[in-house]
C-alpha positions in Angstrom: 74.4 -11.1 -140.1 72.0 -13.3 -142.0 72.7 -14.4 -145.6 69.5 -14.3 -147.2 68.9 -16.2 -151.0 66.7 -14.6 -153.4 65.8 -15.8 -156.6 65.3 -13.1 -159.0 63.1 -13.5 -162.4 64.6 -11.4 -165.2 62.7 -10.6 -168.2 64.5 -7.9 -171.2 66.5 -7.0 -169.0 63.7 -6.0 -166.3 63.5 -7.4 -162.8 60.1 -8.6 -162.9 59.8 -10.4 -159.6 61.9 -11.6 -156.4 61.2 -15.1 -154.6 62.4 -17.0 -151.7 62.6 -20.3 -153.6 63.8 -21.4 -156.8 60.8 -23.6 -157.2 58.6 -20.6 -156.9 60.9 -18.3 -159.1 60.5 -21.5 -161.8 57.0 -21.8 -161.8 56.5 -17.6 -162.2 59.2 -18.1 -165.1 57.1 -20.6 -166.9 53.9 -18.7 -166.6 55.4 -15.8 -168.0 56.5 -17.8 -170.7 52.9 -18.8 -170.6 51.5 -15.4 -171.1 53.8 -14.8 -173.8 52.6 -17.8 -176.2 49.4 -16.3 -175.5 50.3 -13.2 -176.5 51.7 -14.0 -179.3 48.8 -16.2 -180.6 46.0 -13.4 -180.2 47.8 -11.3 -182.5 47.1 -14.2 -185.0 43.6 -13.5 -184.1 40.4 -11.6 -185.9 40.3 -9.2 -182.8 41.6 -5.6 -182.7 43.8 -5.9 -179.7 46.9 -3.5 -179.3 49.8 -5.2 -178.2 49.4 -4.0 -174.3 46.2 -5.5 -174.9 47.2 -8.6 -175.8 49.9 -8.9 -173.5 47.3 -7.9 -170.8 44.9 -10.4 -171.9 47.7 -13.5 -172.8 48.9 -12.8 -168.6 45.7 -13.5 -167.1 44.7 -16.6 -169.3 48.3 -17.8 -167.9 47.6 -16.6 -164.7 44.0 -18.6 -165.0 45.3 -21.6 -166.7 43.9 -24.0 -164.1 40.3 -22.1 -164.3 41.1 -22.3 -168.3 41.8 -26.1 -168.6 38.7 -26.6 -166.3 36.3 -24.5 -169.2 37.9 -26.3 -172.0 37.2 -29.7 -170.3 33.7 -29.5 -169.0 32.7 -26.4 -171.1 31.4 -24.6 -167.5 32.5 -22.5 -165.0 35.0 -23.7 -162.1 32.5 -22.3 -159.6 29.5 -23.7 -161.4 30.8 -27.3 -161.4 31.8 -27.1 -157.8 28.8 -26.1 -156.9 26.8 -29.1 -159.2 29.3 -31.6 -158.0 28.3 -30.4 -154.3 24.7 -30.4 -155.0 24.8 -33.5 -156.4 26.5 -35.2 -153.4 24.2 -33.6 -151.4 21.5 -35.2 -152.9 23.2 -38.7 -153.0 23.4 -38.5 -149.7 19.7 -38.0 -148.7 18.8 -40.7 -150.9 20.8 -42.7 -149.4 19.6 -41.4 -146.3 15.9 -42.3 -146.8 
């Protein structure tokens, strides 16, 4: 018989997700905290969002926080920035080869 440790993230008495490592469970719990803050912040906006839409949008923003941070930092979509960096590197490589 094997012993298996599981870490369960519980919110408002409801099991949200089960993880094999504490690190993953803590990261998911932190993401849910961020989603809750985003949702609360969105309710103060002039947008006409119902509670479910606000929660869904807050969760989306929290799940994509790296892309959001990149956009806020650079003003560009993450894919565009990566593509332009590749093009710049290629152009520099071509110039150096000449």
